[in-house]
C-alpha positions in Angstrom: 0.0 0.0 0.0 1.4 3.3 -1.0 0.9 6.1 1.4 0.2 9.5 -0.1 1.3 12.6 1.7 -1.2 15.5 1.7 0.5 18.8 1.1 -0.9 21.5 3.2 -0.5 25.1 2.2 2.1 26.8 4.3 1.1 29.8 6.2 2.6 32.9 4.5 3.3 35.1 7.5 5.8 37.4 5.9 3.6 40.5 6.1 3.1 40.1 9.9 6.8 39.5 10.3 7.6 42.6 8.4 5.2 44.7 10.4 6.6 43.4 13.7 10.2 44.0 12.6 9.2 47.5 11.5 7.6 48.3 14.8 10.7 47.0 16.7 13.0 49.1 14.5 10.9 52.2 15.1 11.1 51.7 18.8 14.7 50.8 19.3 16.0 53.3 16.7 13.9 56.1 18.1 16.9 58.1 19.2 17.9 58.6 15.6 14.5 58.4 13.9 12.7 61.0 16.1 15.2 63.8 15.2 15.1 62.7 11.6 11.3 62.8 11.4 11.3 66.2 13.1 13.9 67.5 10.6 11.9 66.3 7.7 8.8 68.0 9.0 10.8 71.3 9.6 12.2 70.9 6.0 8.6 70.9 4.6 7.8 74.1 6.6 11.0 76.0 5.8 11.8 74.9 2.2 9.4 77.4 0.6 11.1 80.3 2.4 14.5 79.1 1.3 13.3 78.7 -2.3 12.0 82.3 -2.1 15.3 83.7 -0.9 17.1 81.8 -3.7 14.8 83.5 -6.3 16.4 86.9 -5.2 19.8 85.5 -6.0 21.0 84.3 -2.6 23.0 81.1 -2.4 21.5 78.0 -1.0 23.7 78.0 2.1 23.2 81.7 2.9 19.4 81.4 2.4 19.2 78.3 4.7 21.2 80.0 7.4 19.0 83.1 7.2 15.8 81.1 7.4 17.1 79.0 10.3 18.3 82.1 12.2 15.0 83.8 11.8 13.1 80.7 12.9 15.3 80.3 16.0 15.0 84.0 16.8 11.2 84.0 16.5 11.0 80.9 18.6 13.3 82.3 21.3 11.5 85.7 21.3 8.1 84.0 21.7 9.4 81.7 24.3 10.9 84.5 26.4 7.7 86.5 26.3 5.6 83.5 27.3 8.0 82.5 30.1 8.2 86.1 31.5 4.4 86.4 31.6 4.1 82.9 33.2 6.5 84.1 36.0 4.5 87.2 36.5 1.3 85.2 36.9 3.0 83.0 39.5 4.2 86.1 41.4 0.6 87.4 41.6 -0.9 84.2 42.9 -0.3 85.1 46.6 -2.6 88.1 46.1 -5.5 85.7 45.6 -4.9 83.5 48.6 -8.3 84.4 50.1 -10.2 83.4 46.9 -8.3 80.1 46.8 -9.1 79.3 50.5 -12.8 80.1 49.9 -13.0 77.9 46.8 -11.3 75.0 48.7 -13.7 75.4 51.6 -16.7 75.4 49.3 -15.4 72.2 47.6 -15.0 70.6 51.1 -18.7 71.1 52.0 -19.8 68.1 54.1 -22.2 65.7 52.6 -25.6 65.3 54.1 -28.2 62.5 54.4 -27.6 58.9 53.3 -24.3 59.7 51.5 -22.9 61.2 54.7 -23.9 58.2 56.9 -22.4 55.8 54.3 -19.1 57.8 54.3 -19.0 57.8 58.1 -19.6 54.0 58.2 -16.8 53.3 55.7 -14.4 55.6 57.7 -15.1 53.8 61.0 -14.7 50.4 59.4 -11.3 51.5 57.9 -10.1 52.6 61.3 -11.1 49.3 63.0 -9.3 47.3 60.3 -6.2 49.4 60.6 -5.9 48.9 64.4 -3.1 46.6 65.5 -4.0 43.5 67.7 -3.4 44.0 71.4 -0.3 42.2 72.8 -0.8 39.1 75.0 -0.8 39.6 78.9 2.4 37.7 79.5 4.3 39.3 76.6 5.8 42.7 76.3 6.5 44.0 72.8 10.1 44.7 72.2 11.1 48.3 71.9 11.9 49.2 68.4 15.3 50.7 67.8 15.4 54.3 66.9 16.4 54.6 63.2 19.3 56.8 62.4 19.1 58.8 59.1 21.8 61.0 57.6 20.3 63.9 55.8 22.4 65.9 53.4 21.3 69.5 52.8 20.9 70.1 49.1 22.8 73.0 47.5 21.8 75.2 44.6 23.5 73.0 42.1 21.3 70.1 43.2 18.1 72.1 42.6 19.4 73.3 39.2 20.2 69.8 38.1 16.8 68.6 39.3 15.1 71.3 37.3 17.1 70.8 34.1 17.0 67.0 34.0 13.5 66.7 32.5 14.3 69.1 29.6 17.8 67.8 28.7 16.5 64.9 26.5 14.1 67.2 24.5 16.9 69.7 24.1 19.2 67.1 22.7 16.6 65.9 20.3 15.9 69.4 19.2 19.6 70.1 18.6 20.1 67.0 16.5 16.9 67.8 14.6 18.2 71.3 13.9 21.4 70.0 12.5 19.5 67.5 10.3 17.3 70.3 9.1 20.2 72.5 8.1 21.8 69.8 6.0 18.5 68.7 4.5 17.7 72.2 3.3 21.2 72.7 1.9 21.4 69.3 0.2 17.7 68.9 -0.7 18.2 68.1 -4.4 21.1 65.8 -3.7 19.0 63.8 -1.2 16.1 63.7 -3.5 18.2 62.4 -6.4 19.8 59.7 -4.2 16.4 58.6 -3.2 15.5 58.2 -6.8 18.6 56.3 -7.5 17.9 54.0 -4.6 14.4 53.3 -5.8 15.6 52.6 -9.3 15.3 54.5 -12.5 12.4 52.3 -13.7 10.3 53.7 -10.8 11.3 57.3 -11.1 7.8 58.4 -12.4 6.1 56.7 -9.5 8.5 58.1 -6.9 8.2 61.6 -8.3 4.4 61.5 -8.0 4.7 60.0 -4.5 7.2 62.6 -3.3 5.2 65.5 -4.8 2.0 64.2 -3.3 3.5 63.7 0.1 5.2 67.1 0.1 2.1 68.9 -1.1 -0.2 67.2 1.5 2.1 67.6 4.4 2.9 71.3 3.5 -0.7 72.2 3.1 -1.6 70.4 6.3 1.1 72.2 8.3 0.1 75.6 6.8 -3.5 75.0 7.6 -2.7 73.9 11.1 -0.7 77.0 11.7 -3.6 79.1 10.5 -6.3 77.2 12.5 -4.2 77.1 15.7 -3.4 80.8 15.4 -7.1 81.7 15.0 -7.9 79.4 18.0 -5.3 81.0 20.2 -6.5 84.5 19.1 -10.1 83.7 20.0 -9.1 82.1 23.3 -7.0 85.2 24.2 -9.8 87.6 23.2 -12.4 85.6 25.1 -10.3 85.4 28.3 -9.6 89.2 28.0 -13.4 89.8 27.9 -14.0 87.5 30.9 -11.3 89.3 32.8 -8.6 86.5 33.2 -5.1 87.9 34.0 -2.5 87.5 31.2 -5.0 86.6 28.6 -2.4 87.0 25.9 -0.2 84.4 27.5 -3.0 81.8 27.7 -4.0 82.6 24.1 -0.5 82.0 22.8 -0.2 78.8 24.9 -3.6 77.6 23.7 -2.5 78.1 20.0 0.8 76.4 20.6 -0.7 73.5 22.5 -3.0 72.6 19.7 0.0 71.3 17.8 -0.1 68.5 20.3 -3.2 66.6 19.3 -5.9 65.9 21.9 -3.8 66.5 25.0 -2.5 70.1 24.4 -5.8 71.9 24.6 -6.9 69.9 27.7 -3.7 70.8 29.6 -3.8 74.5 28.8 -7.6 74.6 29.4 -7.1 73.0 32.8 -4.3 75.5 33.8 -6.4 78.4 32.7 -9.4 77.1 34.6 -7.3 76.7 37.8 -6.0 80.3 37.5 -9.5 81.6 37.0 -10.7 79.7 40.0 -7.9 81.4 42.0 -8.5 85.0 40.9 -12.3 85.1 40.5 -14.7 86.0 43.3 -17.5 83.7 42.2 -18.1 80.8 39.9 -19.3 82.7 36.8 -15.9 83.4 35.3 -14.6 79.7 35.7 -17.7 78.4 34.0 -17.3 80.9 31.2 -13.7 79.8 30.7 -14.7 76.2 30.6 -17.5 76.9 28.1 -15.1 79.0 26.0 -12.6 76.2 25.6 -15.2 73.5 25.2 -17.3 75.4 22.5 -14.2 76.5 20.5 -12.6 73.1 20.6 -15.9 71.3 19.6 -16.5 73.7 16.7 -12.9 73.7 15.3 -12.3 70.0 16.0 -15.6 68.7 14.6 -16.5 71.2 11.9 -13.6 73.4 10.8 -10.7 70.8 10.8 -12.6 68.0 9.0 -13.7 70.4 6.4 -10.2 71.9 5.9 -8.0 68.9 6.5 -10.1 66.2 4.9 -9.2 67.0 1.2 -5.6 68.0 2.1 -4.4 65.1 4.2 -6.4 62.2 2.8 -6.5 60.5 6.2 -9.7 59.5 7.9 -10.3 60.9 11.5 -10.5 57.4 13.1 -7.2 56.3 11.4 -5.6 59.5 12.6 -6.7 58.9 16.2 -5.4 55.3 16.1 -2.2 56.4 14.5 -1.7 59.1 17.1 -2.1 56.5 19.8 0.4 54.2 18.1 3.1 56.9 17.5 2.7 58.2 21.1 3.2 54.7 22.5 6.3 54.2 20.3 7.9 57.7 20.5 6.3 59.5 23.4 5.7 63.2 23.1 7.5 63.4 19.8 5.2 60.8 18.3 2.2 62.8 19.5 3.5 65.8 17.6 4.6 64.0 14.5 1.6 61.6 14.3 -0.3 63.5 11.5 2.7 64.1 9.1 3.9 60.6 9.5 0.4 59.1 8.9 0.0 61.3 5.8 3.3 60.0 4.4 2.3 56.4 5.1 -1.1 56.9 3.4 0.7 58.5 0.3 3.1 55.5 0.3 0.1 53.1 0.1 -1.5 55.2 -2.6 1.4 55.0 -5.0 3.3 51.7 -4.1 1.3 48.6 -4.8 3.0 46.5 -2.1 1.9 49.0 0.6 -1.7 49.5 -0.8 -3.1 48.2 2.5 -1.9 51.3 4.2 -4.0 53.5 1.9 -7.0 51.2 2.6 -6.5 51.4 6.3 -5.6 55.1 6.7 -7.2 56.8 3.7 -10.4 58.8 3.8 -11.7 57.6 0.5 -14.6 55.2 0.2 -13.2 51.7 0.2 -16.4 50.2 -1.3 -18.2 51.7 -4.3 -21.8 52.7 -3.7 -22.9 49.6 -5.7 -20.8 47.2 -3.6 -21.8 48.9 -0.4 -25.5 48.7 -1.4 -25.1 45.0 -2.3 -23.3 44.2 1.0 -26.1 45.7 3.1 -28.6 43.6 1.1 -26.5 40.6 1.8 -26.7 41.5 5.5 -30.5 41.7 5.0 -30.4 45.3 6.2 -33.0 47.0 3.9 -33.0 50.3 5.9 -29.3 51.0 5.4 -29.4 49.8 1.8 -32.3 52.4 1.2 -30.2 55.0 3.0 -27.2 54.4 0.6 -29.4 54.7 -2.5 -31.2 57.8 -1.1 -27.9 59.4 -0.3 -26.7 58.8 -3.9 -30.0 60.1 -5.2 -29.6 63.3 -3.3 -26.8 64.3 -5.7 -27.6 62.3 -8.8 -30.6 61.6 -11.0 -32.7 58.5 -10.7 -31.2 57.1 -13.9 -27.7 57.3 -12.4 -28.9 55.6 -9.2 -30.2 52.7 -11.3 -27.2 52.5 -13.6 -24.4 53.1 -11.0 -25.9 51.5 -7.9 -28.8 49.1 -8.3 -27.9 47.5 -11.6 -24.3 46.7 -10.6 -25.5 45.4 -7.3 -27.9 43.0 -9.1 -25.1 41.9 -11.4 -23.0 41.0 -8.3 -26.0 39.1 -6.9 -26.4 37.2 -10.2 -22.7 36.2 -10.2 -22.9 34.9 -6.7 -26.2 33.1 -7.4 -24.8 31.2 -10.4 -21.7 30.3 -8.4 -23.9 28.8 -5.7 -22.7 31.3 -3.1 -26.1 32.9 -2.5 -28.6 31.1 -0.4 -32.3 31.2 -1.3 -33.3 33.4 1.7 -30.8 36.1 0.8 -31.6 35.8 -2.9 -35.3 36.3 -2.3 -34.6 39.2 0.1 -32.3 41.0 -2.4 -34.8 40.8 -5.3 -37.8 41.7 -3.1 -36.0 44.6 -1.6 -34.9 45.9 -5.0 -38.5 45.8 -6.3 -39.7 47.7 -3.3 -37.1 50.4 -3.7 -37.9 50.7 -7.4 -41.6 51.2 -6.5 -40.7 53.9 -3.9 -38.4 55.8 -6.2 -41.0 55.7 -9.0 -43.3 57.9 -6.8 -40.6 60.6 -6.5 -40.8 61.8 -10.1 -44.1 62.2 -11.9 -44.7 60.6 -15.3 -44.7 62.9 -18.3 -48.1 63.7 -19.9 -46.6 63.6 -23.4 -47.4 60.5 -25.6 -44.3 59.2 -27.3 -45.5 55.6 -28.0 -44.9 52.3 -26.5 -41.7 50.5 -25.4 -42.1 46.8 -24.5 -39.4 45.8 -22.0 -38.7 42.1 -22.3 -36.8 40.3 -19.5 -34.3 38.0 -21.1 -34.2 35.2 -18.4 -34.7 35.4 -14.6 -35.8 37.8 -11.9 -32.8 40.0 -12.1 -33.7 40.7 -15.8 -37.3 41.4 -14.7 -36.2 43.9 -12.1 -33.9 45.8 -14.6 -36.8 45.8 -17.1 -39.0 47.4 -14.4 -36.4 50.1 -13.9 -36.3 50.8 -17.6 -40.1 50.9 -17.9 -40.3 53.3 -15.0 -37.7 55.7 -16.6 -39.5 55.5 -19.9 -42.8 56.4 -18.4 -41.2 59.5 -16.8 -40.3 60.6 -20.4 -43.8 60.1 -21.8 -43.5 56.6 -23.1 -45.8 53.7 -22.3 -43.3 51.4 -20.7 -44.6 47.9 -20.3 -42.8 44.9 -18.8 -43.7 42.1 -21.1 -42.1 38.6 -20.7 -41.9 36.5 -23.8 -45.1 34.5 -23.0 -47.1 37.7 -22.4 -45.6 39.3 -25.5 -46.8 36.3 -27.6 -50.4 37.2 -26.7 -50.0 40.9 -27.5 -50.4 42.8 -30.7 -47.1 44.5 -31.5 -47.5 47.6 -33.7 -45.0 48.8 -36.3 -44.0 51.8 -34.2 -43.5 49.8 -31.0 -40.0 49.5 -29.6 -38.8 46.1 -28.2 -36.1 46.3 -25.6 -34.6 43.0 -24.3 -33.3 43.5 -20.7 -30.3 41.2 -20.2 -28.0 41.3 -17.1 -24.6 39.7 -17.8 -22.8 37.4 -17.5 -25.4 34.7 -18.2 -28.2 36.4 -20.1 -26.4 37.1 -23.4 -27.2 33.8 -25.1 -30.9 34.1 -24.1 -30.9 37.7 -25.5 -29.5 36.4 -28.9 -32.2 33.8 -29.1 -35.0 36.3 -28.4 -33.7 38.7 -31.0 -33.8 35.9 -33.6 -37.4 35.1 -32.8 -38.5 38.7 -32.7 -36.9 39.4 -36.1 -38.7 36.5 -37.6 -42.1 37.5 -36.1 -41.9 41.3 -36.3 -39.3 42.1 -39.0 -40.1 45.9 -39.0 -40.0 46.4 -35.3 -37.1 48.3 -33.8 -35.2 46.1 -31.3 -32.8 47.2 -28.6 -30.7 44.9 -26.5 -29.9 46.2 -23.1 -26.7 44.4 -22.0 -26.4 46.1 -18.7 -23.0 46.9 -17.4 -21.2 45.3 -20.4 -17.6 46.5 -20.6 -16.5 44.9 -23.8 -16.5 46.1 -27.3 -20.0 46.9 -28.5 -19.4 46.2 -32.2 -17.8 42.8 -31.4 -20.8 42.0 -29.2 -23.2 43.0 -32.0 -21.4 40.7 -34.5 -22.2 37.7 -32.3 -25.9 38.2 -33.2 -25.2 37.2 -36.8 -27.7 38.3 -39.4 -30.3 38.9 -36.7 -28.6 41.9 -35.3 -30.6 44.3 -33.1 -30.9 47.9 -34.1 -28.9 49.1 -31.1 -27.0 47.5 -28.2 -27.0 49.6 -25.1 -25.1 49.1 -21.9 -27.0 51.5 -19.6 -30.6 52.3 -19.0 -29.9 56.0 -19.8 -28.7 55.0 -23.3 -31.9 53.2 -24.0 -34.0 56.2 -22.9 -31.9 58.5 -25.1 -32.2 56.1 -28.1 -36.0 55.9 -27.7 -36.3 59.7 -27.5 -34.1 60.0 -30.6 -36.3 57.6 -32.6 -39.5 59.3 -31.5 -38.2 62.9 -32.2 -35.7 62.7 -35.0 -36.5 66.2 -36.3 -36.2 67.9 -32.9 -32.9 66.1 -32.2 -31.4 67.2 -35.6 -32.5 70.8 -35.0 -30.9 70.8 -31.5 
């Protein structure tokens, strides 16, 4: 007996391995990558200024040094003003000691009623549990030795070292990032050309588009962020000045700067401003106004202004940006929190232009992953008629009913037909999809009135199954709105009808399995009504129309259309040839 080995497909886990190795590299190489990422971001911001100075015939090195010096000077000047005002606020806090004591006393107001009795009970139980057990009568607890502790009086150098230790690491990163920025600005073209050479000359077109896209999106985002945060800080400063908070300019500047740190910055500055207002105000009106000012402005800008401005410029969805911000913060700390948006934009652009990283664009991008037709079909598969109707109605709000049928419902029915013939669609879902589609067609037909003109009759003949019947119903409805008598007439019904010479026969066939049936119907109709005009609607057909017509042989239809709108236009053209020629 010969034993046969069954070969099982090996698990291809290289994408997971690559992602894990990339995360490990980002974490362990953060001391180099953080300054490099900061330098790239600063290069995006300062490169336009350097380019402008070069246009007035300054050298690259001189222009870079001027821009860097101005940026450092402005940063130092702003920082000194903010620091001095912050010190003045701290110096004035003792003046408001009485207000602080009153607010603290008000917050410590004792509880009354049931809550008070419950709190007292918990406190008494805690004291009983904390009591040490009494010693036995015949034992005396040993006397504990007195501990000896050597206390060293700290000097001024100790306090200075303690104060500077938390800011040494950020200053080191800022210094290295500054050096990287200078060299990147000076050698910008050289670095770009080396990147092209590294990627290969065969990919130079793709890399050029990717770099231009990334640079444009990041630069526009940073510019818009500076504009939005500046306006936010100005409004905060103006509002605090009207409320009467001391050093309103300081808190306005801090609020604008803090918004560069997503999510956390505004909360920190708002909390500090609220604490100051609690200290200096006599009552509770001013603190509540400060709280409302920060909350209302942040809600308006964060939920209305920023999505409207940033959405088309960054190409990153808000949820993806939130997840990416959490990820980069966990990997790189405060630097990751600041750099989260530029880095996420670059990753999304990478996925947009490089096929191997397309999953990044799917996960991070703000574009619709599913087409309206696929989304509509997916909700029908989930037997969710309400959301499917919402998708169609949302599309109908901006498009015509013809476009809804041609771009949403007909492609969805085509997907259903493919799954049905492959045996992937169970009977319950099949019935639900077709029934729901017919109900939606009936509802949409009531939205637009039928025309009162009389343009003749169009007999819409389903080629085969229920999907062809539904598309024929869509066509009949659109024709009725244009003044035709649109009638859904299956072949058996058509055999009992009298077909006039000016009637139009339209065979509704939904690929991929109704084409042969449509050819047979055309042959029979040509034999029985040789003078009738025949249209074959091969809905969604993407092949060559002339080649498809040649397959009908000598029994060719008068027209082969791929959309419902084409059939309506053709019927109008046959009924009004004079008006069409004059137009």
